[in-house]
mmCIF file as Biopython writes it, N, C-alpha, C and O atoms, coordinates in Angstrom:
data_model
#
loop_
_atom_site.group_PDB
_atom_site.id
_atom_site.type_symbol
_atom_site.label_atom_id
_atom_site.label_alt_id
_atom_site.label_comp_id
_atom_site.label_asym_id
_atom_site.label_entity_id
_atom_site.label_seq_id
_atom_site.pdbx_PDB_ins_code
_atom_site.Cartn_x
_atom_site.Cartn_y
_atom_site.Cartn_z
_atom_site.occupancy
_atom_site.B_iso_or_equiv
_atom_site.auth_seq_id
_atom_site.auth_asym_id
_atom_site.pdbx_PDB_model_num
ATOM 1   N N  . MET A ? 1  ? 0.835   -1.159 0.000   1.0 0.0 1  A 1 
ATOM 2   C CA . MET A ? 1  ? 0.000   0.000  0.000   1.0 0.0 1  A 1 
ATOM 3   C C  . MET A ? 1  ? 0.892   1.238  0.000   1.0 0.0 1  A 1 
ATOM 4   O O  . MET A ? 1  ? 1.844   1.318  0.776   1.0 0.0 1  A 1 
ATOM 5   N N  . THR A ? 2  ? 0.588   2.203  -0.868  1.0 0.0 2  A 1 
ATOM 6   C CA . THR A ? 2  ? 1.383   3.410  -0.998  1.0 0.0 2  A 1 
ATOM 7   C C  . THR A ? 2  ? 0.974   4.420  0.056   1.0 0.0 2  A 1 
ATOM 8   O O  . THR A ? 2  ? -0.214  4.676  0.252   1.0 0.0 2  A 1 
ATOM 9   N N  . LYS A ? 3  ? 1.942   4.985  0.726   1.0 0.0 3  A 1 
ATOM 10  C CA . LYS A ? 3  ? 1.678   6.017  1.739   1.0 0.0 3  A 1 
ATOM 11  C C  . LYS A ? 3  ? 1.655   7.378  1.059   1.0 0.0 3  A 1 
ATOM 12  O O  . LYS A ? 3  ? 2.439   7.641  0.147   1.0 0.0 3  A 1 
ATOM 13  N N  . THR A ? 4  ? 0.766   8.225  1.502   1.0 0.0 4  A 1 
ATOM 14  C CA . THR A ? 4  ? 0.663   9.579  0.992   1.0 0.0 4  A 1 
ATOM 15  C C  . THR A ? 4  ? 1.549   10.494 1.827   1.0 0.0 4  A 1 
ATOM 16  O O  . THR A ? 4  ? 1.562   10.390 3.053   1.0 0.0 4  A 1 
ATOM 17  N N  . PRO A ? 5  ? 2.290   11.388 1.177   1.0 0.0 5  A 1 
ATOM 18  C CA . PRO A ? 5  ? 3.078   12.336 1.962   1.0 0.0 5  A 1 
ATOM 19  C C  . PRO A ? 5  ? 2.153   13.174 2.839   1.0 0.0 5  A 1 
ATOM 20  O O  . PRO A ? 5  ? 1.045   13.519 2.431   1.0 0.0 5  A 1 
ATOM 21  N N  . THR A ? 6  ? 2.610   13.496 4.032   1.0 0.0 6  A 1 
ATOM 22  C CA . THR A ? 6  ? 1.765   14.275 4.932   1.0 0.0 6  A 1 
ATOM 23  C C  . THR A ? 6  ? 1.644   15.722 4.486   1.0 0.0 6  A 1 
ATOM 24  O O  . THR A ? 6  ? 0.676   16.396 4.837   1.0 0.0 6  A 1 
ATOM 25  N N  . ASN A ? 7  ? 2.601   16.206 3.725   1.0 0.0 7  A 1 
ATOM 26  C CA . ASN A ? 7  ? 2.560   17.577 3.250   1.0 0.0 7  A 1 
ATOM 27  C C  . ASN A ? 7  ? 2.343   17.562 1.738   1.0 0.0 7  A 1 
ATOM 28  O O  . ASN A ? 7  ? 3.307   17.521 0.973   1.0 0.0 7  A 1 
ATOM 29  N N  . VAL A ? 8  ? 1.098   17.596 1.309   1.0 0.0 8  A 1 
ATOM 30  C CA . VAL A ? 8  ? 0.763   17.568 -0.110  1.0 0.0 8  A 1 
ATOM 31  C C  . VAL A ? 8  ? 0.751   18.997 -0.629  1.0 0.0 8  A 1 
ATOM 32  O O  . VAL A ? 8  ? 0.047   19.848 -0.087  1.0 0.0 8  A 1 
ATOM 33  N N  . THR A ? 9  ? 1.528   19.268 -1.679  1.0 0.0 9  A 1 
ATOM 34  C CA . THR A ? 9  ? 1.590   20.620 -2.234  1.0 0.0 9  A 1 
ATOM 35  C C  . THR A ? 9  ? 0.688   20.727 -3.450  1.0 0.0 9  A 1 
ATOM 36  O O  . THR A ? 9  ? 0.335   19.727 -4.074  1.0 0.0 9  A 1 
ATOM 37  N N  . LYS A ? 10 ? 0.319   21.965 -3.774  1.0 0.0 10 A 1 
ATOM 38  C CA . LYS A ? 10 ? -0.547  22.213 -4.917  1.0 0.0 10 A 1 
ATOM 39  C C  . LYS A ? 10 ? 0.296   22.439 -6.163  1.0 0.0 10 A 1 
ATOM 40  O O  . LYS A ? 10 ? 0.410   23.568 -6.641  1.0 0.0 10 A 1 
ATOM 41  N N  . SER A ? 11 ? 0.881   21.388 -6.685  1.0 0.0 11 A 1 
ATOM 42  C CA . SER A ? 11 ? 1.642   21.506 -7.923  1.0 0.0 11 A 1 
ATOM 43  C C  . SER A ? 11 ? 0.849   20.871 -9.063  1.0 0.0 11 A 1 
ATOM 44  O O  . SER A ? 11 ? 1.425   20.311 -9.996  1.0 0.0 11 A 1 
ATOM 45  N N  . TYR A ? 12 ? -0.456  20.962 -8.978  1.0 0.0 12 A 1 
ATOM 46  C CA . TYR A ? 12 ? -1.338  20.342 -9.947  1.0 0.0 12 A 1 
ATOM 47  C C  . TYR A ? 12 ? -2.486  21.287 -10.263 1.0 0.0 12 A 1 
ATOM 48  O O  . TYR A ? 12 ? -2.754  22.234 -9.523  1.0 0.0 12 A 1 
ATOM 49  N N  . LYS A ? 13 ? -3.139  21.021 -11.347 1.0 0.0 13 A 1 
ATOM 50  C CA . LYS A ? 13 ? -4.299  21.813 -11.719 1.0 0.0 13 A 1 
ATOM 51  C C  . LYS A ? 13 ? -5.525  21.198 -11.074 1.0 0.0 13 A 1 
ATOM 52  O O  . LYS A ? 13 ? -5.726  19.985 -11.144 1.0 0.0 13 A 1 
ATOM 53  N N  . GLU A ? 14 ? -6.344  22.027 -10.447 1.0 0.0 14 A 1 
ATOM 54  C CA . GLU A ? 14 ? -7.570  21.521 -9.840  1.0 0.0 14 A 1 
ATOM 55  C C  . GLU A ? 14 ? -8.639  21.361 -10.911 1.0 0.0 14 A 1 
ATOM 56  O O  . GLU A ? 14 ? -8.764  22.186 -11.815 1.0 0.0 14 A 1 
ATOM 57  N N  . HIS A ? 15 ? -9.405  20.284 -10.789 1.0 0.0 15 A 1 
ATOM 58  C CA . HIS A ? 15 ? -10.468 19.997 -11.740 1.0 0.0 15 A 1 
ATOM 59  C C  . HIS A ? 15 ? -11.800 19.967 -10.997 1.0 0.0 15 A 1 
ATOM 60  O O  . HIS A ? 15 ? -12.016 19.091 -10.160 1.0 0.0 15 A 1 
ATOM 61  N N  . PRO A ? 16 ? -12.687 20.901 -11.286 1.0 0.0 16 A 1 
ATOM 62  C CA . PRO A ? 16 ? -13.986 20.905 -10.605 1.0 0.0 16 A 1 
ATOM 63  C C  . PRO A ? 16 ? -14.748 19.605 -10.869 1.0 0.0 16 A 1 
ATOM 64  O O  . PRO A ? 16 ? -14.747 19.084 -11.984 1.0 0.0 16 A 1 
ATOM 65  N N  . ARG A ? 17 ? -15.383 19.104 -9.841  1.0 0.0 17 A 1 
ATOM 66  C CA . ARG A ? 17 ? -16.190 17.888 -9.950  1.0 0.0 17 A 1 
ATOM 67  C C  . ARG A ? 17 ? -17.534 18.158 -9.296  1.0 0.0 17 A 1 
ATOM 68  O O  . ARG A ? 17 ? -17.660 19.016 -8.423  1.0 0.0 17 A 1 
ATOM 69  N N  . SER A ? 18 ? -18.516 17.420 -9.730  1.0 0.0 18 A 1 
ATOM 70  C CA . SER A ? 18 ? -19.838 17.532 -9.136  1.0 0.0 18 A 1 
ATOM 71  C C  . SER A ? 18 ? -20.350 16.130 -8.843  1.0 0.0 18 A 1 
ATOM 72  O O  . SER A ? 18 ? -20.359 15.267 -9.721  1.0 0.0 18 A 1 
ATOM 73  N N  . TYR A ? 19 ? -20.774 15.907 -7.609  1.0 0.0 19 A 1 
ATOM 74  C CA . TYR A ? 19 ? -21.295 14.608 -7.204  1.0 0.0 19 A 1 
ATOM 75  C C  . TYR A ? 19 ? -22.639 14.806 -6.539  1.0 0.0 19 A 1 
ATOM 76  O O  . TYR A ? 19 ? -22.876 15.820 -5.883  1.0 0.0 19 A 1 
ATOM 77  N N  . ARG A ? 20 ? -23.509 13.841 -6.708  1.0 0.0 20 A 1 
ATOM 78  C CA . ARG A ? 20 ? -24.813 13.898 -6.059  1.0 0.0 20 A 1 
ATOM 79  C C  . ARG A ? 20 ? -24.770 13.033 -4.812  1.0 0.0 20 A 1 
ATOM 80  O O  . ARG A ? 20 ? -24.392 11.862 -4.857  1.0 0.0 20 A 1 
ATOM 81  N N  . LEU A ? 21 ? -25.162 13.630 -3.709  1.0 0.0 21 A 1 
ATOM 82  C CA . LEU A ? 21 ? -25.182 12.921 -2.438  1.0 0.0 21 A 1 
ATOM 83  C C  . LEU A ? 21 ? -26.624 12.893 -1.936  1.0 0.0 21 A 1 
ATOM 84  O O  . LEU A ? 21 ? -27.331 13.900 -1.976  1.0 0.0 21 A 1 
ATOM 85  N N  . ASP A ? 22 ? -27.044 11.723 -1.466  1.0 0.0 22 A 1 
ATOM 86  C CA . ASP A ? 22 ? -28.398 11.646 -0.919  1.0 0.0 22 A 1 
ATOM 87  C C  . ASP A ? 22 ? -28.435 12.349 0.437   1.0 0.0 22 A 1 
ATOM 88  O O  . ASP A ? 22 ? -27.393 12.726 0.973   1.0 0.0 22 A 1 
ATOM 89  N N  . ALA A ? 23 ? -29.624 12.522 0.985   1.0 0.0 23 A 1 
ATOM 90  C CA . ALA A ? 23 ? -29.795 13.281 2.225   1.0 0.0 23 A 1 
ATOM 91  C C  . ALA A ? 23 ? -29.017 12.656 3.385   1.0 0.0 23 A 1 
ATOM 92  O O  . ALA A ? 23 ? -28.418 13.374 4.185   1.0 0.0 23 A 1 
ATOM 93  N N  . GLU A ? 24 ? -29.022 11.334 3.480   1.0 0.0 24 A 1 
ATOM 94  C CA . GLU A ? 24 ? -28.318 10.658 4.576   1.0 0.0 24 A 1 
ATOM 95  C C  . GLU A ? 24 ? -26.809 10.888 4.482   1.0 0.0 24 A 1 
ATOM 96  O O  . GLU A ? 24 ? -26.163 11.187 5.486   1.0 0.0 24 A 1 
ATOM 97  N N  . THR A ? 25 ? -26.251 10.750 3.285   1.0 0.0 25 A 1 
ATOM 98  C CA . THR A ? 25 ? -24.814 10.950 3.089   1.0 0.0 25 A 1 
ATOM 99  C C  . THR A ? 25 ? -24.442 12.405 3.351   1.0 0.0 25 A 1 
ATOM 100 O O  . THR A ? 25 ? -23.400 12.685 3.944   1.0 0.0 25 A 1 
ATOM 101 N N  . MET A ? 26 ? -25.289 13.330 2.912   1.0 0.0 26 A 1 
ATOM 102 C CA . MET A ? 26 ? -25.029 14.748 3.149   1.0 0.0 26 A 1 
ATOM 103 C C  . MET A ? 26 ? -25.064 15.056 4.641   1.0 0.0 26 A 1 
ATOM 104 O O  . MET A ? 26 ? -24.266 15.857 5.128   1.0 0.0 26 A 1 
ATOM 105 N N  . ALA A ? 27 ? -25.981 14.427 5.367   1.0 0.0 27 A 1 
ATOM 106 C CA . ALA A ? 27 ? -26.056 14.631 6.818   1.0 0.0 27 A 1 
ATOM 107 C C  . ALA A ? 27 ? -24.788 14.115 7.495   1.0 0.0 27 A 1 
ATOM 108 O O  . ALA A ? 27 ? -24.285 14.744 8.426   1.0 0.0 27 A 1 
ATOM 109 N N  . ILE A ? 28 ? -24.268 12.973 7.035   1.0 0.0 28 A 1 
ATOM 110 C CA . ILE A ? 28 ? -23.027 12.430 7.586   1.0 0.0 28 A 1 
ATOM 111 C C  . ILE A ? 28 ? -21.874 13.399 7.316   1.0 0.0 28 A 1 
ATOM 112 O O  . ILE A ? 28 ? -21.060 13.665 8.201   1.0 0.0 28 A 1 
ATOM 113 N N  . LEU A ? 29 ? -21.811 13.923 6.096   1.0 0.0 29 A 1 
ATOM 114 C CA . LEU A ? 29 ? -20.755 14.879 5.748   1.0 0.0 29 A 1 
ATOM 115 C C  . LEU A ? 29 ? -20.852 16.125 6.616   1.0 0.0 29 A 1 
ATOM 116 O O  . LEU A ? 29 ? -19.840 16.596 7.134   1.0 0.0 29 A 1 
ATOM 117 N N  . LYS A ? 30 ? -22.051 16.664 6.782   1.0 0.0 30 A 1 
ATOM 118 C CA . LYS A ? 30 ? -22.249 17.869 7.600   1.0 0.0 30 A 1 
ATOM 119 C C  . LYS A ? 30 ? -21.864 17.603 9.056   1.0 0.0 30 A 1 
ATOM 120 O O  . LYS A ? 30 ? -21.233 18.446 9.694   1.0 0.0 30 A 1 
ATOM 121 N N  . ASN A ? 31 ? -22.243 16.434 9.583   1.0 0.0 31 A 1 
ATOM 122 C CA . ASN A ? 31 ? -21.909 16.074 10.953  1.0 0.0 31 A 1 
ATOM 123 C C  . ASN A ? 31 ? -20.391 15.961 11.126  1.0 0.0 31 A 1 
ATOM 124 O O  . ASN A ? 31 ? -19.834 16.450 12.109  1.0 0.0 31 A 1 
ATOM 125 N N  . THR A ? 32 ? -19.736 15.316 10.170  1.0 0.0 32 A 1 
ATOM 126 C CA . THR A ? 32 ? -18.280 15.186 10.216  1.0 0.0 32 A 1 
ATOM 127 C C  . THR A ? 32 ? -17.625 16.552 10.124  1.0 0.0 32 A 1 
ATOM 128 O O  . THR A ? 32 ? -16.667 16.834 10.844  1.0 0.0 32 A 1 
ATOM 129 N N  . LEU A ? 33 ? -18.134 17.397 9.247   1.0 0.0 33 A 1 
ATOM 130 C CA . LEU A ? 33 ? -17.602 18.753 9.100   1.0 0.0 33 A 1 
ATOM 131 C C  . LEU A ? 33 ? -17.753 19.524 10.413  1.0 0.0 33 A 1 
ATOM 132 O O  . LEU A ? 33 ? -16.835 20.230 10.828  1.0 0.0 33 A 1 
ATOM 133 N N  . HIS A ? 34 ? -18.890 19.390 11.055  1.0 0.0 34 A 1 
ATOM 134 C CA . HIS A ? 34 ? -19.118 20.062 12.340  1.0 0.0 34 A 1 
ATOM 135 C C  . HIS A ? 34 ? -18.111 19.580 13.388  1.0 0.0 34 A 1 
ATOM 136 O O  . HIS A ? 34 ? -17.528 20.387 14.113  1.0 0.0 34 A 1 
ATOM 137 N N  . ARG A ? 35 ? -17.910 18.255 13.465  1.0 0.0 35 A 1 
ATOM 138 C CA . ARG A ? 35 ? -16.952 17.682 14.415  1.0 0.0 35 A 1 
ATOM 139 C C  . ARG A ? 35 ? -15.546 18.224 14.163  1.0 0.0 35 A 1 
ATOM 140 O O  . ARG A ? 35 ? -14.844 18.614 15.096  1.0 0.0 35 A 1 
ATOM 141 N N  . VAL A ? 36 ? -15.143 18.243 12.892  1.0 0.0 36 A 1 
ATOM 142 C CA . VAL A ? 36 ? -13.798 18.706 12.533  1.0 0.0 36 A 1 
ATOM 143 C C  . VAL A ? 36 ? -13.639 20.187 12.875  1.0 0.0 36 A 1 
ATOM 144 O O  . VAL A ? 36 ? -12.613 20.597 13.418  1.0 0.0 36 A 1 
ATOM 145 N N  . ASN A ? 37 ? -14.651 20.980 12.559  1.0 0.0 37 A 1 
ATOM 146 C CA . ASN A ? 37 ? -14.549 22.418 12.815  1.0 0.0 37 A 1 
ATOM 147 C C  . ASN A ? 37 ? -14.526 22.744 14.304  1.0 0.0 37 A 1 
ATOM 148 O O  . ASN A ? 37 ? -14.050 23.811 14.691  1.0 0.0 37 A 1 
ATOM 149 N N  . GLN A ? 38 ? -15.026 21.855 15.136  1.0 0.0 38 A 1 
ATOM 150 C CA . GLN A ? 38 ? -14.971 22.092 16.579  1.0 0.0 38 A 1 
ATOM 151 C C  . GLN A ? 38 ? -13.555 21.933 17.134  1.0 0.0 38 A 1 
ATOM 152 O O  . GLN A ? 38 ? -13.224 22.534 18.156  1.0 0.0 38 A 1 
ATOM 153 N N  . VAL A ? 39 ? -12.723 21.138 16.479  1.0 0.0 39 A 1 
ATOM 154 C CA . VAL A ? 39 ? -11.367 20.901 16.980  1.0 0.0 39 A 1 
ATOM 155 C C  . VAL A ? 39 ? -10.280 21.529 16.101  1.0 0.0 39 A 1 
ATOM 156 O O  . VAL A ? 39 ? -9.119  21.590 16.504  1.0 0.0 39 A 1 
ATOM 157 N N  . SER A ? 40 ? -10.641 21.985 14.929  1.0 0.0 40 A 1 
ATOM 158 C CA . SER A ? 40 ? -9.655  22.569 14.013  1.0 0.0 40 A 1 
ATOM 159 C C  . SER A ? 40 ? -9.403  24.038 14.367  1.0 0.0 40 A 1 
ATOM 160 O O  . SER A ? 40 ? -10.336 24.775 14.687  1.0 0.0 40 A 1 
ATOM 161 N N  . PRO A ? 41 ? -8.134  24.456 14.306  1.0 0.0 41 A 1 
ATOM 162 C CA . PRO A ? 41 ? -7.843  25.868 14.578  1.0 0.0 41 A 1 
ATOM 163 C C  . PRO A ? 41 ? -8.345  26.794 13.462  1.0 0.0 41 A 1 
ATOM 164 O O  . PRO A ? 41 ? -8.567  27.982 13.695  1.0 0.0 41 A 1 
ATOM 165 N N  . LYS A ? 42 ? -8.524  26.250 12.255  1.0 0.0 42 A 1 
ATOM 166 C CA . LYS A ? 42 ? -9.033  27.025 11.125  1.0 0.0 42 A 1 
ATOM 167 C C  . LYS A ? 42 ? -10.329 26.394 10.635  1.0 0.0 42 A 1 
ATOM 168 O O  . LYS A ? 42 ? -10.517 25.183 10.750  1.0 0.0 42 A 1 
ATOM 169 N N  . LYS A ? 43 ? -11.232 27.223 10.085  1.0 0.0 43 A 1 
ATOM 170 C CA . LYS A ? 43 ? -12.484 26.716 9.547   1.0 0.0 43 A 1 
ATOM 171 C C  . LYS A ? 43 ? -12.192 25.826 8.338   1.0 0.0 43 A 1 
ATOM 172 O O  . LYS A ? 43 ? -11.395 26.183 7.470   1.0 0.0 43 A 1 
ATOM 173 N N  . VAL A ? 44 ? -12.839 24.677 8.294   1.0 0.0 44 A 1 
ATOM 174 C CA . VAL A ? 44 ? -12.646 23.707 7.220   1.0 0.0 44 A 1 
ATOM 175 C C  . VAL A ? 44 ? -13.887 23.728 6.329   1.0 0.0 44 A 1 
ATOM 176 O O  . VAL A ? 44 ? -15.012 23.720 6.829   1.0 0.0 44 A 1 
ATOM 177 N N  . SER A ? 45 ? -13.685 23.756 5.020   1.0 0.0 45 A 1 
ATOM 178 C CA . SER A ? 45 ? -14.812 23.726 4.073   1.0 0.0 45 A 1 
ATOM 179 C C  . SER A ? 45 ? -15.174 22.286 3.746   1.0 0.0 45 A 1 
ATOM 180 O O  . SER A ? 45 ? -14.394 21.367 3.995   1.0 0.0 45 A 1 
ATOM 181 N N  . GLU A ? 46 ? -16.362 22.100 3.189   1.0 0.0 46 A 1 
ATOM 182 C CA . GLU A ? 46 ? -16.776 20.762 2.750   1.0 0.0 46 A 1 
ATOM 183 C C  . GLU A ? 46 ? -15.794 20.203 1.730   1.0 0.0 46 A 1 
ATOM 184 O O  . GLU A ? 46 ? -15.415 19.035 1.804   1.0 0.0 46 A 1 
ATOM 185 N N  . ALA A ? 47 ? -15.386 21.031 0.785   1.0 0.0 47 A 1 
ATOM 186 C CA . ALA A ? 47 ? -14.468 20.568 -0.264  1.0 0.0 47 A 1 
ATOM 187 C C  . ALA A ? 47 ? -13.139 20.107 0.329   1.0 0.0 47 A 1 
ATOM 188 O O  . ALA A ? 47 ? -12.604 19.074 -0.074  1.0 0.0 47 A 1 
ATOM 189 N N  . ARG A ? 48 ? -12.608 20.865 1.283   1.0 0.0 48 A 1 
ATOM 190 C CA . ARG A ? 48 ? -11.334 20.489 1.899   1.0 0.0 48 A 1 
ATOM 191 C C  . ARG A ? 48 ? -11.484 19.199 2.699   1.0 0.0 48 A 1 
ATOM 192 O O  . ARG A ? 48 ? -10.574 18.371 2.714   1.0 0.0 48 A 1 
ATOM 193 N N  . LEU A ? 49 ? -12.636 19.022 3.370   1.0 0.0 49 A 1 
ATOM 194 C CA . LEU A ? 49 ? -12.880 17.790 4.115   1.0 0.0 49 A 1 
ATOM 195 C C  . LEU A ? 49 ? -12.940 16.595 3.169   1.0 0.0 49 A 1 
ATOM 196 O O  . LEU A ? 49 ? -12.367 15.545 3.460   1.0 0.0 49 A 1 
ATOM 197 N N  . VAL A ? 50 ? -13.628 16.747 2.045   1.0 0.0 50 A 1 
ATOM 198 C CA . VAL A ? 50 ? -13.708 15.654 1.068   1.0 0.0 50 A 1 
ATOM 199 C C  . VAL A ? 50 ? -12.315 15.317 0.545   1.0 0.0 50 A 1 
ATOM 200 O O  . VAL A ? 50 ? -11.977 14.142 0.402   1.0 0.0 50 A 1 
ATOM 201 N N  . LYS A ? 51 ? -11.504 16.336 0.259   1.0 0.0 51 A 1 
ATOM 202 C CA . LYS A ? 51 ? -10.133 16.087 -0.199  1.0 0.0 51 A 1 
ATOM 203 C C  . LYS A ? 51 ? -9.340  15.320 0.852   1.0 0.0 51 A 1 
ATOM 204 O O  . LYS A ? 51 ? -8.613  14.383 0.525   1.0 0.0 51 A 1 
ATOM 205 N N  . ALA A ? 52 ? -9.483  15.721 2.122   1.0 0.0 52 A 1 
ATOM 206 C CA . ALA A ? 52 ? -8.761  15.046 3.201   1.0 0.0 52 A 1 
ATOM 207 C C  . ALA A ? 52 ? -9.206  13.586 3.313   1.0 0.0 52 A 1 
ATOM 208 O O  . ALA A ? 52 ? -8.376  12.698 3.513   1.0 0.0 52 A 1 
ATOM 209 N N  . LEU A ? 53 ? -10.495 13.338 3.185   1.0 0.0 53 A 1 
ATOM 210 C CA . LEU A ? 53 ? -10.996 11.965 3.266   1.0 0.0 53 A 1 
ATOM 211 C C  . LEU A ? 53 ? -10.493 11.119 2.101   1.0 0.0 53 A 1 
ATOM 212 O O  . LEU A ? 53 ? -10.209 9.934  2.276   1.0 0.0 53 A 1 
ATOM 213 N N  . ILE A ? 54 ? -10.379 11.712 0.918   1.0 0.0 54 A 1 
ATOM 214 C CA . ILE A ? 54 ? -9.835  10.993 -0.236  1.0 0.0 54 A 1 
ATOM 215 C C  . ILE A ? 54 ? -8.377  10.632 0.019   1.0 0.0 54 A 1 
ATOM 216 O O  . ILE A ? 54 ? -7.957  9.508  -0.254  1.0 0.0 54 A 1 
ATOM 217 N N  . ILE A ? 55 ? -7.609  11.579 0.542   1.0 0.0 55 A 1 
ATOM 218 C CA . ILE A ? 55 ? -6.200  11.302 0.851   1.0 0.0 55 A 1 
ATOM 219 C C  . ILE A ? 55 ? -6.083  10.198 1.890   1.0 0.0 55 A 1 
ATOM 220 O O  . ILE A ? 55 ? -5.264  9.291  1.743   1.0 0.0 55 A 1 
ATOM 221 N N  . LEU A ? 56 ? -6.899  10.269 2.941   1.0 0.0 56 A 1 
ATOM 222 C CA . LEU A ? 56 ? -6.870  9.237  3.983   1.0 0.0 56 A 1 
ATOM 223 C C  . LEU A ? 56 ? -7.276  7.864  3.454   1.0 0.0 56 A 1 
ATOM 224 O O  . LEU A ? 56 ? -6.839  6.842  3.983   1.0 0.0 56 A 1 
ATOM 225 N N  . SER A ? 57 ? -8.104  7.836  2.421   1.0 0.0 57 A 1 
ATOM 226 C CA . SER A ? 57 ? -8.557  6.545  1.876   1.0 0.0 57 A 1 
ATOM 227 C C  . SER A ? 57 ? -7.400  5.731  1.306   1.0 0.0 57 A 1 
ATOM 228 O O  . SER A ? 57 ? -7.508  4.512  1.174   1.0 0.0 57 A 1 
ATOM 229 N N  . GLN A ? 58 ? -6.301  6.387  0.970   1.0 0.0 58 A 1 
ATOM 230 C CA . GLN A ? 58 ? -5.143  5.658  0.457   1.0 0.0 58 A 1 
ATOM 231 C C  . GLN A ? 58 ? -4.531  4.764  1.522   1.0 0.0 58 A 1 
ATOM 232 O O  . GLN A ? 58 ? -3.877  3.771  1.202   1.0 0.0 58 A 1 
ATOM 233 N N  . GLU A ? 59 ? -4.739  5.113  2.783   1.0 0.0 59 A 1 
ATOM 234 C CA . GLU A ? 59 ? -4.186  4.333  3.886   1.0 0.0 59 A 1 
ATOM 235 C C  . GLU A ? 59 ? -5.136  3.240  4.369   1.0 0.0 59 A 1 
ATOM 236 O O  . GLU A ? 59 ? -4.755  2.398  5.182   1.0 0.0 59 A 1 
ATOM 237 N N  . MET A ? 60 ? -6.366  3.253  3.872   1.0 0.0 60 A 1 
ATOM 238 C CA . MET A ? 60 ? -7.357  2.264  4.297   1.0 0.0 60 A 1 
ATOM 239 C C  . MET A ? 60 ? -7.096  0.933  3.613   1.0 0.0 60 A 1 
ATOM 240 O O  . MET A ? 60 ? -6.644  0.882  2.470   1.0 0.0 60 A 1 
ATOM 241 N N  . ASP A ? 61 ? -7.388  -0.138 4.331   1.0 0.0 61 A 1 
ATOM 242 C CA . ASP A ? 61 ? -7.245  -1.433 3.676   1.0 0.0 61 A 1 
ATOM 243 C C  . ASP A ? 61 ? -8.450  -1.685 2.769   1.0 0.0 61 A 1 
ATOM 244 O O  . ASP A ? 61 ? -9.507  -1.077 2.936   1.0 0.0 61 A 1 
ATOM 245 N N  . ASP A ? 62 ? -8.273  -2.581 1.822   1.0 0.0 62 A 1 
ATOM 246 C CA . ASP A ? 62 ? -9.303  -2.848 0.822   1.0 0.0 62 A 1 
ATOM 247 C C  . ASP A ? 62 ? -10.605 -3.331 1.449   1.0 0.0 62 A 1 
ATOM 248 O O  . ASP A ? 62 ? -11.683 -2.985 0.965   1.0 0.0 62 A 1 
ATOM 249 N N  . ASP A ? 63 ? -10.527 -4.121 2.511   1.0 0.0 63 A 1 
ATOM 250 C CA . ASP A ? 63 ? -11.743 -4.623 3.155   1.0 0.0 63 A 1 
ATOM 251 C C  . ASP A ? 63 ? -12.600 -3.487 3.696   1.0 0.0 63 A 1 
ATOM 252 O O  . ASP A ? 63 ? -13.826 -3.525 3.592   1.0 0.0 63 A 1 
ATOM 253 N N  . MET A ? 64 ? -11.954 -2.475 4.274   1.0 0.0 64 A 1 
ATOM 254 C CA . MET A ? 64 ? -12.697 -1.343 4.808   1.0 0.0 64 A 1 
ATOM 255 C C  . MET A ? 64 ? -13.365 -0.551 3.680   1.0 0.0 64 A 1 
ATOM 256 O O  . MET A ? 64 ? -14.499 -0.096 3.827   1.0 0.0 64 A 1 
ATOM 257 N N  . LEU A ? 65 ? -12.667 -0.390 2.566   1.0 0.0 65 A 1 
ATOM 258 C CA . LEU A ? 65 ? -13.251 0.317  1.421   1.0 0.0 65 A 1 
ATOM 259 C C  . LEU A ? 65 ? -14.438 -0.460 0.850   1.0 0.0 65 A 1 
ATOM 260 O O  . LEU A ? 65 ? -15.470 0.130  0.530   1.0 0.0 65 A 1 
ATOM 261 N N  . ILE A ? 66 ? -14.297 -1.771 0.722   1.0 0.0 66 A 1 
ATOM 262 C CA . ILE A ? 66 ? -15.397 -2.597 0.206   1.0 0.0 66 A 1 
ATOM 263 C C  . ILE A ? 66 ? -16.596 -2.523 1.144   1.0 0.0 66 A 1 
ATOM 264 O O  . ILE A ? 66 ? -17.737 -2.457 0.688   1.0 0.0 66 A 1 
ATOM 265 N N  . LYS A ? 67 ? -16.346 -2.533 2.446   1.0 0.0 67 A 1 
ATOM 266 C CA . LYS A ? 67 ? -17.434 -2.430 3.439   1.0 0.0 67 A 1 
ATOM 267 C C  . LYS A ? 67 ? -18.188 -1.118 3.231   1.0 0.0 67 A 1 
ATOM 268 O O  . LYS A ? 67 ? -19.419 -1.099 3.249   1.0 0.0 67 A 1 
ATOM 269 N N  . GLY A ? 68 ? -17.461 -0.032 3.035   1.0 0.0 68 A 1 
ATOM 270 C CA . GLY A ? 68 ? -18.085 1.262  2.787   1.0 0.0 68 A 1 
ATOM 271 C C  . GLY A ? 68 ? -18.874 1.273  1.484   1.0 0.0 68 A 1 
ATOM 272 O O  . GLY A ? 68 ? -19.974 1.823  1.425   1.0 0.0 68 A 1 
ATOM 273 N N  . LEU A ? 69 ? -18.321 0.674  0.456   1.0 0.0 69 A 1 
ATOM 274 C CA . LEU A ? 69 ? -19.024 0.603  -0.834  1.0 0.0 69 A 1 
ATOM 275 C C  . LEU A ? 69 ? -20.332 -0.165 -0.710  1.0 0.0 69 A 1 
ATOM 276 O O  . LEU A ? 69 ? -21.336 0.223  -1.306  1.0 0.0 69 A 1 
ATOM 277 N N  . LYS A ? 70 ? -20.329 -1.238 0.048   1.0 0.0 70 A 1 
ATOM 278 C CA . LYS A ? 70 ? -21.550 -2.028 0.236   1.0 0.0 70 A 1 
ATOM 279 C C  . LYS A ? 70 ? -22.632 -1.213 0.920   1.0 0.0 70 A 1 
ATOM 280 O O  . LYS A ? 70 ? -23.819 -1.445 0.688   1.0 0.0 70 A 1 
ATOM 281 N N  . GLN A ? 71 ? -22.245 -0.265 1.758   1.0 0.0 71 A 1 
ATOM 282 C CA . GLN A ? 71 ? -23.227 0.566  2.453   1.0 0.0 71 A 1 
ATOM 283 C C  . GLN A ? 71 ? -23.896 1.577  1.529   1.0 0.0 71 A 1 
ATOM 284 O O  . GLN A ? 71 ? -24.991 2.055  1.826   1.0 0.0 71 A 1 
ATOM 285 N N  . VAL A ? 72 ? -23.250 1.907  0.412   1.0 0.0 72 A 1 
ATOM 286 C CA . VAL A ? 72 ? -23.833 2.902  -0.491  1.0 0.0 72 A 1 
ATOM 287 C C  . VAL A ? 72 ? -24.455 2.279  -1.744  1.0 0.0 72 A 1 
ATOM 288 O O  . VAL A ? 72 ? -25.029 2.991  -2.568  1.0 0.0 72 A 1 
ATOM 289 N N  . TRP A ? 73 ? -24.347 0.977  -1.890  1.0 0.0 73 A 1 
ATOM 290 C CA . TRP A ? 73 ? -24.990 0.333  -3.046  1.0 0.0 73 A 1 
ATOM 291 C C  . TRP A ? 73 ? -26.415 0.006  -2.754  1.0 0.0 73 A 1 
ATOM 292 O O  . TRP A ? 73 ? -27.111 -0.539 -3.611  1.0 0.0 73 A 1 
#
C-alpha cells in the first residue's frame, strides 16, 4: 500500500467535480464537518474535508473500502 506524503503541495491543476449525495450521506458529511470544525484551529470547508478523506482513503485497507461501498450500493 502506498503512503501519501503528509505535506501535499498544490503543484497540480484543480479539476472541478460535481457529485450527487443523498440526504443521509449529506447529513453524515455535515456532521463530520461540524466535528472537525470544533477541533480545528481554522475553519474547514466541505471541499477540503472531502479532499482530506480521499487522501486518507489511500491508507485504508481494501476490506474497509469494500465495506463502505456495500453501504452505499
